[in-house]
N, C-alpha and C positions, 0 to 999 in steps of 0.2 A: 101653749105659750112659747115654747122654744122654737117651734116652726115659724111662728110669726116673727120672732127676733132674727132668725136665720134669713128670712125673706128680706127683712129690713137691712140686714148687713150686706146681703148680696146687692141690693139696690144702692146702698152706700158705696160699695166697691165700684159699681158701674159709674156712679156719679163722680167718685174720686178720680177714676181713670179718664173720664171725659173732662172734668174740671181742672185737673192739675196742670195740663199744658196751657189752658186758657188763663189760669191764675198766675202761672210763671211767666207768661208773655210780657206783662208790664215790667217785671224785674229784669228780664232779658233786654227789653228795650232801653231801660235805664242804664244797664251796663254795656250795651252795644255801642253807644255813642263814645264813651271814654275809651273803650277797647278798640274801636275802629280808628280813633284819633291817635292811638298809640303807634309809635314807630317800630318798636321791637316786639318780637314774639313774647318776650318776658313780660312786658307791660300789658299785653293783651291777656296773657294768662293770669296776671295779678288781678285784673278787673273781673275776669270770669270766676276766679276762686273767691273773691270777696262776695260775689253773688251766691255761690254755693254755700259759703259759711253762713250768710244771712238766711238762706233757705232752711238749712238743717237745724239751726239753733233758734231762730226767731219766728219765722213766718209759718212754716209747715205745721207745727203743733196747733197754732192758733186757727189756721184755716180748717184743719181737720176737726177741731172742737166746734167751730161754727157750723160746719156741715153736719156733724152728728147732732148738735143741738137743734138745728133747723129741721132736719129730716126725722131722726129717731126720737129726739127729745120731745118734739111737739106731738108725735104719735103716742109716746108713753103717757104724756099728760092727758091727751084726749081719751086714751083707753082707761086710765084710772078715774077720770071724771065721769065717764059713762058707767063704770062699775059702781061708783059712789051714788050716782043718780038712781040706778036700777037696784040699789041696795045689796049688791053682791058682796061688798066688803063687810056690811053688817051681818050678812049670812055667814061669812067665814068666822066672824067674831062669835056668833052663836054656836058654831061647831067647834069652838076652842082652837081654831087655826089662826096662827099669827099672820095677819095680812101683810105685814112688813116682810116677813120671811118668804111668804108665798108669792108676792108680786114684785117687790123691790130688789130682793137679793139676786135673783137670776139676771135681772136687767143690769144691776150694778156689776156683776161679774162679767157679763157680756160686754159692757162698755169698757171695763178695765182691760179686756182682751182686744177688742176691735179698734179702739182709738189709737193705741200705739202701733198696731199693725197698719192701719190706714196712714198714720204719720210716716211709717217706714216706706210705704208705697209712694207717698208724696215726695219723700227724699230721693228715692230711686228715679222717679219721673223727672224731678228737678235736675238731678245730675245728668240724666240722659238728655234733657233739653239743653243744658249748658254745653254738653258735648256736641250736640247737633249744631248749636249756634256757633260755638267756637271753631269747630272743624269745617263745617259747611259754609257758614256765612263770613267768618273772619280769616279763614285760611290757616288756622293753628295746626301744628303737627299733632296727630292723634296720640302718639306716644308721649309727647310732652304734656298733653292735657291729662292723660291718665296718671302719669307719675306726679304731676303737680297737684292733682286732686288728692292723691294719697297723702301728700305732705301737707296740704292745706286744711283739709277737714280732719280733725283729730278725734280720738275716742271721747275726749272731754266734750266736744261739741255734740256728738251723737248722744252721749249719755244725758246731757242737759236737755236735749230735745225729747228724749224718751221720758225723762222725769216730768217735763212740762206736759207731755201728752197724758201721763197717768194722772197728774193733778187736774188737768182739764176734764178728763173722763169722770173723775170723782165729782167735780163741780157740775158737770152736765146732768148727771143722774141725780145728784143731791138737790139741785135747784129745780 
């Protein structure tokens, strides 16, 4: 059972790495227009940092939870449904093994570990996408972008994003 979850997590990681830039593209397009219209580099940076704050706090935990629910959550439901139909869960009851502990607990712990990690990957890819868009497309100074990012995204934003990802992980497995 652990191998199966590890394969699903590896597939989720590949999906996250491919989907993160595509999902960040609409946000970059929304911030590119105000940033390109800005006259000073400070105004361009402000538009880019608003996008990064929106990513780390609001969008990335939700997108990660949707990906996990769509990919791993549906697989978990199908697996448990097949086990119920083939009476494997009833057999565990007859052997005095708690099916909840045997089936749900490992998946719950794996989701609590993988969803925040995937959210962190989304955050890193979003910041890298903002860097590429700002430096390459809008001509922002790379040092200004990095220093501004350090000041714009606070630990509070990151902590709230991690807390949201834990809550979404619990909800995905629970539902």
